[in-house]
Jmol script that loads the backbone (N, CA, C; Angstrom):
load data "model"
ATOM      1  N   UNK A   1       2.899 -12.871   6.510  1.00  0.00           N
ATOM      2  CA  UNK A   1       4.369 -12.696   6.363  1.00  0.00           C
ATOM      3  C   UNK A   1       5.193 -12.437   7.480  1.00  0.00           C
ATOM      4  N   UNK A   2       6.497 -13.131   7.341  1.00  0.00           N
ATOM      5  CA  UNK A   2       7.283 -12.920   8.681  1.00  0.00           C
ATOM      6  C   UNK A   2       7.824 -11.950   9.320  1.00  0.00           C
ATOM      7  N   UNK A   3       8.576 -11.671  10.107  1.00  0.00           N
ATOM      8  CA  UNK A   3       9.205 -10.680  10.665  1.00  0.00           C
ATOM      9  C   UNK A   3       9.503  -9.496   9.870  1.00  0.00           C
ATOM     10  N   UNK A   4       8.775  -8.396  10.240  1.00  0.00           N
ATOM     11  CA  UNK A   4       9.262  -7.389   9.158  1.00  0.00           C
ATOM     12  C   UNK A   4      10.697  -6.707   9.934  1.00  0.00           C
ATOM     13  N   UNK A   5      11.770  -6.054   9.089  1.00  0.00           N
ATOM     14  CA  UNK A   5      12.574  -5.719   8.988  1.00  0.00           C
ATOM     15  C   UNK A   5      13.138  -4.022   8.989  1.00  0.00           C
ATOM     16  N   UNK A   6      14.097  -3.648   8.908  1.00  0.00           N
ATOM     17  CA  UNK A   6      13.790  -2.055   9.112  1.00  0.00           C
ATOM     18  C   UNK A   6      14.510  -1.502   7.508  1.00  0.00           C
ATOM     19  N   UNK A   7      14.552  -2.718   6.646  1.00  0.00           N
ATOM     20  CA  UNK A   7      15.223  -2.205   5.036  1.00  0.00           C
ATOM     21  C   UNK A   7      13.685  -2.939   4.137  1.00  0.00           C
ATOM     22  N   UNK A   8      13.022  -1.637   3.410  1.00  0.00           N
ATOM     23  CA  UNK A   8      11.814  -1.975   2.704  1.00  0.00           C
ATOM     24  C   UNK A   8      12.398  -3.230   1.831  1.00  0.00           C
ATOM     25  N   UNK A   9      13.169  -3.280   1.023  1.00  0.00           N
ATOM     26  CA  UNK A   9      13.652  -4.272   0.260  1.00  0.00           C
ATOM     27  C   UNK A   9      13.559  -5.716   0.607  1.00  0.00           C
ATOM     28  N   UNK A  10      14.065  -5.854   1.997  1.00  0.00           N
ATOM     29  CA  UNK A  10      13.870  -7.397   2.560  1.00  0.00           C
ATOM     30  C   UNK A  10      12.340  -7.244   2.506  1.00  0.00           C
ATOM     31  N   UNK A  11      11.598  -6.855   3.453  1.00  0.00           N
ATOM     32  CA  UNK A  11      10.535  -6.885   3.543  1.00  0.00           C
ATOM     33  C   UNK A  11       9.813  -7.227   2.489  1.00  0.00           C
ATOM     34  N   UNK A  12       9.852  -6.455   1.078  1.00  0.00           N
ATOM     35  CA  UNK A  12       9.649  -6.644  -0.179  1.00  0.00           C
ATOM     36  C   UNK A  12       9.538  -8.037  -0.447  1.00  0.00           C
ATOM     37  N   UNK A  13      10.642  -8.681  -0.361  1.00  0.00           N
ATOM     38  CA  UNK A  13      11.084  -9.955  -0.834  1.00  0.00           C
ATOM     39  C   UNK A  13      10.002 -11.174  -0.326  1.00  0.00           C
ATOM     40  N   UNK A  14       9.239 -10.800   1.144  1.00  0.00           N
ATOM     41  CA  UNK A  14       8.986 -11.614   1.771  1.00  0.00           C
ATOM     42  C   UNK A  14       7.253 -11.497   1.040  1.00  0.00           C
ATOM     43  N   UNK A  15       6.684 -10.577   0.488  1.00  0.00           N
ATOM     44  CA  UNK A  15       5.215 -10.142  -0.291  1.00  0.00           C
ATOM     45  C   UNK A  15       4.833 -10.907  -1.123  1.00  0.00           C
ATOM     46  N   UNK A  16       4.109 -11.629  -1.471  1.00  0.00           N
ATOM     47  CA  UNK A  16       3.705 -12.157  -2.652  1.00  0.00           C
ATOM     48  C   UNK A  16       3.841 -11.571  -4.301  1.00  0.00           C
ATOM     49  N   UNK A  17       3.950 -12.094  -5.159  1.00  0.00           N
ATOM     50  CA  UNK A  17       3.937 -11.734  -6.456  1.00  0.00           C
ATOM     51  C   UNK A  17       3.302 -11.086  -6.920  1.00  0.00           C
ATOM     52  N   UNK A  18       3.497 -10.156  -7.660  1.00  0.00           N
ATOM     53  CA  UNK A  18       2.211  -9.167  -8.296  1.00  0.00           C
ATOM     54  C   UNK A  18       2.634  -9.573  -9.727  1.00  0.00           C
ATOM     55  N   UNK A  19       2.722 -10.608 -10.405  1.00  0.00           N
ATOM     56  CA  UNK A  19       3.039 -11.072 -11.818  1.00  0.00           C
ATOM     57  C   UNK A  19       2.186 -10.987 -12.584  1.00  0.00           C
ATOM     58  N   UNK A  20       0.523 -11.683 -11.919  1.00  0.00           N
ATOM     59  CA  UNK A  20      -0.209 -11.424 -12.796  1.00  0.00           C
ATOM     60  C   UNK A  20      -1.564 -10.218 -12.569  1.00  0.00           C
ATOM     61  N   UNK A  21      -1.198  -9.116 -11.657  1.00  0.00           N
ATOM     62  CA  UNK A  21      -1.941  -7.981 -11.480  1.00  0.00           C
ATOM     63  C   UNK A  21      -1.196  -6.978 -12.517  1.00  0.00           C
ATOM     64  N   UNK A  22      -2.345  -6.139 -13.440  1.00  0.00           N
ATOM     65  CA  UNK A  22      -2.624  -5.025 -13.689  1.00  0.00           C
ATOM     66  C   UNK A  22      -2.291  -3.668 -13.155  1.00  0.00           C
ATOM     67  N   UNK A  23      -3.227  -3.786 -11.930  1.00  0.00           N
ATOM     68  CA  UNK A  23      -3.494  -2.306 -11.309  1.00  0.00           C
ATOM     69  C   UNK A  23      -4.419  -2.862  -9.936  1.00  0.00           C
ATOM     70  N   UNK A  24      -3.804  -2.122  -8.947  1.00  0.00           N
ATOM     71  CA  UNK A  24      -5.168  -2.162  -7.939  1.00  0.00           C
ATOM     72  C   UNK A  24      -5.777  -1.038  -7.422  1.00  0.00           C
ATOM     73  N   UNK A  25      -7.032  -1.079  -7.457  1.00  0.00           N
ATOM     74  CA  UNK A  25      -8.021  -0.035  -6.907  1.00  0.00           C
ATOM     75  C   UNK A  25      -8.271   0.097  -6.136  1.00  0.00           C
ATOM     76  N   UNK A  26      -8.394   1.903  -5.540  1.00  0.00           N
ATOM     77  CA  UNK A  26      -8.848   1.822  -4.166  1.00  0.00           C
ATOM     78  C   UNK A  26     -10.021   2.972  -4.143  1.00  0.00           C
ATOM     79  N   UNK A  27     -11.252   2.431  -3.411  1.00  0.00           N
ATOM     80  CA  UNK A  27     -12.638   2.563  -4.160  1.00  0.00           C
ATOM     81  C   UNK A  27     -13.119   2.734  -2.785  1.00  0.00           C
ATOM     82  N   UNK A  28     -14.007   4.365  -2.996  1.00  0.00           N
ATOM     83  CA  UNK A  28     -14.566   5.310  -1.571  1.00  0.00           C
ATOM     84  C   UNK A  28     -15.808   4.249  -1.377  1.00  0.00           C
ATOM     85  N   UNK A  29     -16.372   4.661  -0.049  1.00  0.00           N
ATOM     86  CA  UNK A  29     -18.101   4.491   0.359  1.00  0.00           C
ATOM     87  C   UNK A  29     -18.900   4.646  -0.778  1.00  0.00           C
ATOM     88  N   UNK A  30     -18.764   5.835  -1.537  1.00  0.00           N
ATOM     89  CA  UNK A  30     -19.945   5.682  -2.768  1.00  0.00           C
ATOM     90  C   UNK A  30     -19.295   4.695  -3.632  1.00  0.00           C
ATOM     91  N   UNK A  31     -18.329   4.135  -3.581  1.00  0.00           N
ATOM     92  CA  UNK A  31     -18.174   3.152  -5.189  1.00  0.00           C
ATOM     93  C   UNK A  31     -17.095   3.695  -6.123  1.00  0.00           C
ATOM     94  N   UNK A  32     -16.741   4.714  -5.903  1.00  0.00           N
ATOM     95  CA  UNK A  32     -15.963   5.388  -6.775  1.00  0.00           C
ATOM     96  C   UNK A  32     -14.242   5.138  -6.653  1.00  0.00           C
ATOM     97  N   UNK A  33     -13.555   4.777  -8.305  1.00  0.00           N
ATOM     98  CA  UNK A  33     -12.232   4.290  -7.427  1.00  0.00           C
ATOM     99  C   UNK A  33     -11.856   6.167  -7.360  1.00  0.00           C
ATOM    100  N   UNK A  34     -10.945   5.817  -6.330  1.00  0.00           N
ATOM    101  CA  UNK A  34     -10.483   7.327  -5.949  1.00  0.00           C
ATOM    102  C   UNK A  34      -8.749   7.361  -6.090  1.00  0.00           C
ATOM    103  N   UNK A  35      -8.472   6.105  -6.424  1.00  0.00           N
ATOM    104  CA  UNK A  35      -6.727   6.127  -6.659  1.00  0.00           C
ATOM    105  C   UNK A  35      -6.387   4.302  -6.984  1.00  0.00           C
ATOM    106  N   UNK A  36      -5.046   4.441  -7.852  1.00  0.00           N
ATOM    107  CA  UNK A  36      -4.625   3.124  -8.468  1.00  0.00           C
ATOM    108  C   UNK A  36      -3.684   3.131  -8.492  1.00  0.00           C
ATOM    109  N   UNK A  37      -2.549   2.044  -8.002  1.00  0.00           N
ATOM    110  CA  UNK A  37      -1.722   1.979  -8.707  1.00  0.00           C
ATOM    111  C   UNK A  37      -1.431   0.639  -9.252  1.00  0.00           C
ATOM    112  N   UNK A  38      -0.831   1.040 -10.467  1.00  0.00           N
ATOM    113  CA  UNK A  38      -0.450  -0.069 -11.890  1.00  0.00           C
ATOM    114  C   UNK A  38       1.158  -0.270 -11.550  1.00  0.00           C
ATOM    115  N   UNK A  39       0.902  -1.841 -11.745  1.00  0.00           N
ATOM    116  CA  UNK A  39       2.074  -2.486 -12.340  1.00  0.00           C
ATOM    117  C   UNK A  39       2.883  -1.930 -13.519  1.00  0.00           C
ATOM    118  N   UNK A  40       3.812  -0.865 -12.689  1.00  0.00           N
ATOM    119  CA  UNK A  40       4.910  -0.628 -13.797  1.00  0.00           C
ATOM    120  C   UNK A  40       6.005   0.201 -12.779  1.00  0.00           C
ATOM    121  N   UNK A  41       7.280  -0.082 -13.791  1.00  0.00           N
ATOM    122  CA  UNK A  41       8.346   0.415 -12.857  1.00  0.00           C
ATOM    123  C   UNK A  41       8.437   1.306 -12.097  1.00  0.00           C
ATOM    124  N   UNK A  42       8.491   1.293 -10.767  1.00  0.00           N
ATOM    125  CA  UNK A  42       8.476   2.953  -9.828  1.00  0.00           C
ATOM    126  C   UNK A  42       7.427   2.592  -9.105  1.00  0.00           C
ATOM    127  N   UNK A  43       6.379   1.316  -8.966  1.00  0.00           N
ATOM    128  CA  UNK A  43       5.195   1.673  -8.628  1.00  0.00           C
ATOM    129  C   UNK A  43       4.699  -0.029  -7.989  1.00  0.00           C
ATOM    130  N   UNK A  44       5.668  -0.667  -8.428  1.00  0.00           N
ATOM    131  CA  UNK A  44       5.497  -2.431  -8.327  1.00  0.00           C
ATOM    132  C   UNK A  44       5.695  -2.803  -6.606  1.00  0.00           C
ATOM    133  N   UNK A  45       6.570  -1.793  -5.871  1.00  0.00           N
ATOM    134  CA  UNK A  45       6.869  -2.153  -4.516  1.00  0.00           C
ATOM    135  C   UNK A  45       5.476  -1.943  -3.790  1.00  0.00           C
ATOM    136  N   UNK A  46       5.112  -0.171  -4.536  1.00  0.00           N
ATOM    137  CA  UNK A  46       3.854  -0.093  -3.421  1.00  0.00           C
ATOM    138  C   UNK A  46       3.027  -0.953  -4.258  1.00  0.00           C
ATOM    139  N   UNK A  47       2.340  -1.645  -4.990  1.00  0.00           N
ATOM    140  CA  UNK A  47       1.936  -2.424  -5.346  1.00  0.00           C
ATOM    141  C   UNK A  47       1.868  -3.852  -4.740  1.00  0.00           C
ATOM    142  N   UNK A  48       2.637  -4.191  -4.956  1.00  0.00           N
ATOM    143  CA  UNK A  48       3.103  -5.499  -3.800  1.00  0.00           C
ATOM    144  C   UNK A  48       2.686  -5.040  -2.143  1.00  0.00           C
ATOM    145  N   UNK A  49       2.902  -3.792  -2.163  1.00  0.00           N
ATOM    146  CA  UNK A  49       2.385  -4.076   0.048  1.00  0.00           C
ATOM    147  C   UNK A  49       1.130  -3.880  -0.413  1.00  0.00           C
ATOM    148  N   UNK A  50       0.412  -2.698  -1.089  1.00  0.00           N
ATOM    149  CA  UNK A  50      -1.035  -2.992  -1.070  1.00  0.00           C
ATOM    150  C   UNK A  50      -1.881  -4.141  -1.410  1.00  0.00           C
ATOM    151  N   UNK A  51      -1.550  -4.938  -2.311  1.00  0.00           N
ATOM    152  CA  UNK A  51      -1.760  -6.198  -2.668  1.00  0.00           C
ATOM    153  C   UNK A  51      -1.867  -7.219  -1.409  1.00  0.00           C
ATOM    154  N   UNK A  52      -0.705  -6.710  -0.671  1.00  0.00           N
ATOM    155  CA  UNK A  52      -0.690  -7.940   0.801  1.00  0.00           C
ATOM    156  C   UNK A  52      -1.972  -7.572   1.830  1.00  0.00           C
ATOM    157  N   UNK A  53      -2.017  -6.060   1.633  1.00  0.00           N
ATOM    158  CA  UNK A  53      -2.610  -5.428   2.758  1.00  0.00           C
ATOM    159  C   UNK A  53      -3.948  -5.756   2.207  1.00  0.00           C
ATOM    160  N   UNK A  54      -4.199  -5.760   1.130  1.00  0.00           N
ATOM    161  CA  UNK A  54      -5.749  -6.290   0.556  1.00  0.00           C
ATOM    162  C   UNK A  54      -6.145  -7.602   1.419  1.00  0.00           C
ATOM    163  N   UNK A  55      -5.043  -8.702   0.879  1.00  0.00           N
ATOM    164  CA  UNK A  55      -5.641 -10.174   1.410  1.00  0.00           C
ATOM    165  C   UNK A  55      -5.209 -10.006   2.843  1.00  0.00           C
ATOM    166  N   UNK A  56      -4.621  -9.371   3.484  1.00  0.00           N
ATOM    167  CA  UNK A  56      -4.326  -9.274   5.016  1.00  0.00           C
ATOM    168  C   UNK A  56      -5.611  -8.883   5.788  1.00  0.00           C
ATOM    169  N   UNK A  57      -5.860  -7.864   5.209  1.00  0.00           N
ATOM    170  CA  UNK A  57      -6.804  -6.803   5.935  1.00  0.00           C
ATOM    171  C   UNK A  57      -8.324  -6.734   5.070  1.00  0.00           C
ATOM    172  N   UNK A  58      -8.286  -6.781   4.028  1.00  0.00           N
ATOM    173  CA  UNK A  58      -9.695  -6.931   3.224  1.00  0.00           C
ATOM    174  C   UNK A  58      -9.877  -5.497   3.237  1.00  0.00           C
ATOM    175  N   UNK A  59      -9.447  -4.764   3.523  1.00  0.00           N
ATOM    176  CA  UNK A  59     -10.154  -3.063   3.327  1.00  0.00           C
ATOM    177  C   UNK A  59      -8.681  -2.386   3.887  1.00  0.00           C
ATOM    178  N   UNK A  60      -8.569  -1.102   3.331  1.00  0.00           N
ATOM    179  CA  UNK A  60      -7.383   0.239   3.884  1.00  0.00           C
ATOM    180  C   UNK A  60      -7.989   0.771   5.054  1.00  0.00           C
ATOM    181  N   UNK A  61      -7.635   0.254   6.050  1.00  0.00           N
ATOM    182  CA  UNK A  61      -8.103   1.143   7.229  1.00  0.00           C
ATOM    183  C   UNK A  61      -7.245   1.309   8.158  1.00  0.00           C
ATOM    184  N   UNK A  62      -7.196   1.994   9.850  1.00  0.00           N
ATOM    185  CA  UNK A  62      -6.291   2.426  10.302  1.00  0.00           C
ATOM    186  C   UNK A  62      -5.170   1.583  10.562  1.00  0.00           C
ATOM    187  N   UNK A  63      -5.839   0.085  10.759  1.00  0.00           N
ATOM    188  CA  UNK A  63      -4.852  -1.320  11.526  1.00  0.00           C
ATOM    189  C   UNK A  63      -3.712  -0.970  10.063  1.00  0.00           C
ATOM    190  N   UNK A  64      -4.807  -1.454   8.890  1.00  0.00           N
ATOM    191  CA  UNK A  64      -4.025  -1.814   7.722  1.00  0.00           C
ATOM    192  C   UNK A  64      -2.731  -0.579   6.736  1.00  0.00           C
ATOM    193  N   UNK A  65      -3.343   0.436   7.604  1.00  0.00           N
ATOM    194  CA  UNK A  65      -2.384   1.500   7.182  1.00  0.00           C
ATOM    195  C   UNK A  65      -0.972   1.422   7.841  1.00  0.00           C
ATOM    196  N   UNK A  66      -1.226   1.284   9.075  1.00  0.00           N
ATOM    197  CA  UNK A  66       0.109   1.312  10.331  1.00  0.00           C
ATOM    198  C   UNK A  66       1.132   0.501   9.553  1.00  0.00           C
ATOM    199  N   UNK A  67       0.235  -1.297   9.648  1.00  0.00           N
ATOM    200  CA  UNK A  67       1.032  -2.409   8.437  1.00  0.00           C
ATOM    201  C   UNK A  67       2.154  -1.871   7.484  1.00  0.00           C
ATOM    202  N   UNK A  68       0.989  -1.320   6.925  1.00  0.00           N
ATOM    203  CA  UNK A  68       1.952  -0.702   5.258  1.00  0.00           C
ATOM    204  C   UNK A  68       2.954   0.247   5.883  1.00  0.00           C
ATOM    205  N   UNK A  69       2.745   0.814   6.737  1.00  0.00           N
ATOM    206  CA  UNK A  69       3.985   1.570   7.324  1.00  0.00           C
ATOM    207  C   UNK A  69       4.902   1.369   7.817  1.00  0.00           C
ATOM    208  N   UNK A  70       4.992   0.436   7.890  1.00  0.00           N
ATOM    209  CA  UNK A  70       6.151  -0.757   8.801  1.00  0.00           C
ATOM    210  C   UNK A  70       6.211  -1.678   7.846  1.00  0.00           C
ATOM    211  N   UNK A  71       5.803  -1.993   7.100  1.00  0.00           N
ATOM    212  CA  UNK A  71       6.406  -2.548   5.640  1.00  0.00           C
ATOM    213  C   UNK A  71       7.706  -1.763   4.910  1.00  0.00           C
ATOM    214  N   UNK A  72       6.766  -0.581   4.607  1.00  0.00           N
ATOM    215  CA  UNK A  72       7.696   0.650   3.916  1.00  0.00           C
ATOM    216  C   UNK A  72       8.913   0.842   4.684  1.00  0.00           C
ATOM    217  N   UNK A  73       9.327   0.437   5.780  1.00  0.00           N
ATOM    218  CA  UNK A  73      10.200   0.686   6.440  1.00  0.00           C
ATOM    219  C   UNK A  73      10.858   1.956   6.590  1.00  0.00           C
ATOM    220  N   UNK A  74      12.288   2.084   5.966  1.00  0.00           N
ATOM    221  CA  UNK A  74      12.993   3.280   5.708  1.00  0.00           C
ATOM    222  C   UNK A  74      12.296   4.427   4.980  1.00  0.00           C
ATOM    223  N   UNK A  75      11.371   4.124   3.591  1.00  0.00           N
ATOM    224  CA  UNK A  75      10.911   5.003   3.290  1.00  0.00           C
ATOM    225  C   UNK A  75       9.382   5.756   3.718  1.00  0.00           C
ATOM    226  N   UNK A  76       8.949   5.173   5.047  1.00  0.00           N
ATOM    227  CA  UNK A  76       8.230   6.143   5.630  1.00  0.00           C
ATOM    228  C   UNK A  76       8.686   7.060   6.080  1.00  0.00           C
ATOM    229  N   UNK A  77       9.622   6.872   6.787  1.00  0.00           N
ATOM    230  CA  UNK A  77      10.571   8.363   7.478  1.00  0.00           C
ATOM    231  C   UNK A  77      10.806   9.539   6.639  1.00  0.00           C
ATOM    232  N   UNK A  78      11.362   8.992   4.978  1.00  0.00           N
ATOM    233  CA  UNK A  78      11.333   9.627   4.036  1.00  0.00           C
ATOM    234  C   UNK A  78      10.482  10.799   3.352  1.00  0.00           C
ATOM    235  N   UNK A  79       9.040   9.626   3.559  1.00  0.00           N
ATOM    236  CA  UNK A  79       7.931  10.721   2.964  1.00  0.00           C
ATOM    237  C   UNK A  79       7.314  11.379   3.817  1.00  0.00           C
ATOM    238  N   UNK A  80       7.441  10.799   5.483  1.00  0.00           N
ATOM    239  CA  UNK A  80       7.494  11.807   6.732  1.00  0.00           C
ATOM    240  C   UNK A  80       8.148  13.341   6.363  1.00  0.00           C
ATOM    241  N   UNK A  81       9.183  13.132   6.079  1.00  0.00           N
ATOM    242  CA  UNK A  81       9.893  14.081   5.709  1.00  0.00           C
ATOM    243  C   UNK A  81       9.629  15.098   4.536  1.00  0.00           C
ATOM    244  N   UNK A  82       9.473  14.220   3.342  1.00  0.00           N
ATOM    245  CA  UNK A  82       8.973  15.011   1.985  1.00  0.00           C
ATOM    246  C   UNK A  82       7.668  14.561   1.847  1.00  0.00           C
ATOM    247  N   UNK A  83       6.536  15.307   2.194  1.00  0.00           N
ATOM    248  CA  UNK A  83       5.635  14.995   1.993  1.00  0.00           C
ATOM    249  C   UNK A  83       5.024  15.405   0.753  1.00  0.00           C
ATOM    250  N   UNK A  84       4.723  14.655  -0.264  1.00  0.00           N
ATOM    251  CA  UNK A  84       4.230  14.514  -1.459  1.00  0.00           C
ATOM    252  C   UNK A  84       5.222  13.438  -2.069  1.00  0.00           C
ATOM    253  N   UNK A  85       6.237  13.568  -2.127  1.00  0.00           N
ATOM    254  CA  UNK A  85       7.378  12.912  -2.498  1.00  0.00           C
ATOM    255  C   UNK A  85       6.980  11.544  -2.757  1.00  0.00           C
ATOM    256  N   UNK A  86       6.602  10.724  -1.489  1.00  0.00           N
ATOM    257  CA  UNK A  86       5.812   8.901  -2.083  1.00  0.00           C
ATOM    258  C   UNK A  86       3.799   9.114  -1.654  1.00  0.00           C
ATOM    259  N   UNK A  87       3.828   9.528  -2.558  1.00  0.00           N
ATOM    260  CA  UNK A  87       1.865   9.636  -2.483  1.00  0.00           C
ATOM    261  C   UNK A  87       1.173   8.100  -2.083  1.00  0.00           C
ATOM    262  N   UNK A  88       1.637   6.840  -2.348  1.00  0.00           N
ATOM    263  CA  UNK A  88       1.082   5.804  -1.942  1.00  0.00           C
ATOM    264  C   UNK A  88       1.601   5.454  -0.257  1.00  0.00           C
ATOM    265  N   UNK A  89       2.622   6.516   0.255  1.00  0.00           N
ATOM    266  CA  UNK A  89       2.881   6.295   1.559  1.00  0.00           C
ATOM    267  C   UNK A  89       1.606   7.620   2.128  1.00  0.00           C
ATOM    268  N   UNK A  90       1.990   8.462   1.820  1.00  0.00           N
ATOM    269  CA  UNK A  90       1.147   9.570   1.954  1.00  0.00           C
ATOM    270  C   UNK A  90      -0.425   8.976   2.277  1.00  0.00           C
ATOM    271  N   UNK A  91      -0.841   8.343   1.653  1.00  0.00           N
ATOM    272  CA  UNK A  91      -2.048   8.143   1.506  1.00  0.00           C
ATOM    273  C   UNK A  91      -2.577   7.239   2.670  1.00  0.00           C
ATOM    274  N   UNK A  92      -1.198   6.311   3.723  1.00  0.00           N
ATOM    275  CA  UNK A  92      -1.182   5.275   4.738  1.00  0.00           C
ATOM    276  C   UNK A  92      -1.222   6.477   5.653  1.00  0.00           C
ATOM    277  N   UNK A  93      -0.764   7.589   6.022  1.00  0.00           N
ATOM    278  CA  UNK A  93      -0.993   8.243   6.858  1.00  0.00           C
ATOM    279  C   UNK A  93      -1.981   8.727   7.196  1.00  0.00           C
ATOM    280  N   UNK A  94      -2.813   9.584   5.830  1.00  0.00           N
ATOM    281  CA  UNK A  94      -3.926   9.869   5.872  1.00  0.00           C
ATOM    282  C   UNK A  94      -4.868   8.843   6.763  1.00  0.00           C
ATOM    283  N   UNK A  95      -5.343   7.837   6.358  1.00  0.00           N
ATOM    284  CA  UNK A  95      -5.822   6.816   6.923  1.00  0.00           C
ATOM    285  C   UNK A  95      -5.513   6.483   8.698  1.00  0.00           C
ATOM    286  N   UNK A  96      -4.034   6.241   8.288  1.00  0.00           N
ATOM    287  CA  UNK A  96      -3.917   5.943   9.698  1.00  0.00           C
ATOM    288  C   UNK A  96      -4.328   7.167  10.703  1.00  0.00           C
ATOM    289  N   UNK A  97      -4.166   8.487  10.519  1.00  0.00           N
ATOM    290  CA  UNK A  97      -4.661   9.696  11.187  1.00  0.00           C
ATOM    291  C   UNK A  97      -6.191   9.891  11.229  1.00  0.00           C
ATOM    292  N   UNK A  98      -6.888   8.979  10.932  1.00  0.00           N
ATOM    293  CA  UNK A  98      -8.388   8.775  11.039  1.00  0.00           C
ATOM    294  C   UNK A  98      -9.355   9.463   9.523  1.00  0.00           C
ATOM    295  N   UNK A  99      -8.751   9.256   8.412  1.00  0.00           N
ATOM    296  CA  UNK A  99      -9.289   9.363   7.251  1.00  0.00           C
ATOM    297  C   UNK A  99      -9.651   8.025   6.945  1.00  0.00           C
ATOM    298  N   UNK A 100     -10.676   8.400   6.012  1.00  0.00           N
ATOM    299  CA  UNK A 100     -11.942   7.233   5.752  1.00  0.00           C
ATOM    300  C   UNK A 100     -10.963   6.070   4.701  1.00  0.00           C
ATOM    301  N   UNK A 101     -11.824   4.699   5.675  1.00  0.00           N
ATOM    302  CA  UNK A 101     -11.233   3.091   5.150  1.00  0.00           C
ATOM    303  C   UNK A 101     -10.889   3.416   3.539  1.00  0.00           C
ATOM    304  N   UNK A 102     -10.991   2.831   2.983  1.00  0.00           N
ATOM    305  CA  UNK A 102     -10.960   2.402   1.400  1.00  0.00           C
ATOM    306  C   UNK A 102     -11.069   1.086   1.213  1.00  0.00           C
ATOM    307  N   UNK A 103     -11.948   0.569   0.403  1.00  0.00           N
ATOM    308  CA  UNK A 103     -12.304  -0.467  -0.164  1.00  0.00           C
ATOM    309  C   UNK A 103     -10.626  -0.846  -1.722  1.00  0.00           C
ATOM    310  N   UNK A 104     -10.446  -2.077  -1.419  1.00  0.00           N
ATOM    311  CA  UNK A 104      -9.771  -2.234  -2.562  1.00  0.00           C
ATOM    312  C   UNK A 104      -9.899  -3.538  -3.362  1.00  0.00           C
ATOM    313  N   UNK A 105      -9.541  -3.232  -4.832  1.00  0.00           N
ATOM    314  CA  UNK A 105      -9.863  -4.528  -5.239  1.00  0.00           C
ATOM    315  C   UNK A 105      -8.655  -4.665  -6.679  1.00  0.00           C
ATOM    316  N   UNK A 106      -8.528  -6.024  -7.071  1.00  0.00           N
ATOM    317  CA  UNK A 106      -7.362  -6.420  -7.954  1.00  0.00           C
ATOM    318  C   UNK A 106      -8.147  -6.403  -8.829  1.00  0.00           C
ATOM    319  N   UNK A 107      -7.216  -5.803 -10.131  1.00  0.00           N
ATOM    320  CA  UNK A 107      -7.781  -5.757 -11.573  1.00  0.00           C
ATOM    321  C   UNK A 107      -6.513  -7.095 -12.419  1.00  0.00           C
ATOM    322  N   UNK A 108      -6.717  -7.598 -12.801  1.00  0.00           N
ATOM    323  CA  UNK A 108      -5.464  -8.890 -13.203  1.00  0.00           C
ATOM    324  C   UNK A 108      -5.476  -8.634 -14.578  1.00  0.00           C
ATOM    325  N   UNK A 109      -4.552  -9.184 -15.223  1.00  0.00           N
ATOM    326  CA  UNK A 109      -3.601  -8.928 -16.542  1.00  0.00           C
ATOM    327  C   UNK A 109      -4.495 -10.009 -17.463  1.00  0.00           C
TER     328      UNK A 109
END
end "model"
wireframe off; spacefill off
backbone 0.3
color backbone group
């Protein structure tokens, strides 16, 4: 990905398309799906970020979470100020702070 900027909309334009993705699933160490992001309005930006993190890191660990928070740009600060308003960003905060890493997998349309 090219240089990150301070606006999510601009960062989003540099991420790969999610056109063929139905959802992204997050799987814990026991193999259970613990969360997912569907390809639907209001979730597509998060789906694009998480899809990129899967491609770039292969796993959602602290390093990937930190980069994801940078991609979310101004939304990261909003999520920090309003816990629960952005659950997909909150998850990145949790993992960055030492929470368990998650495997991810794409479910295609």
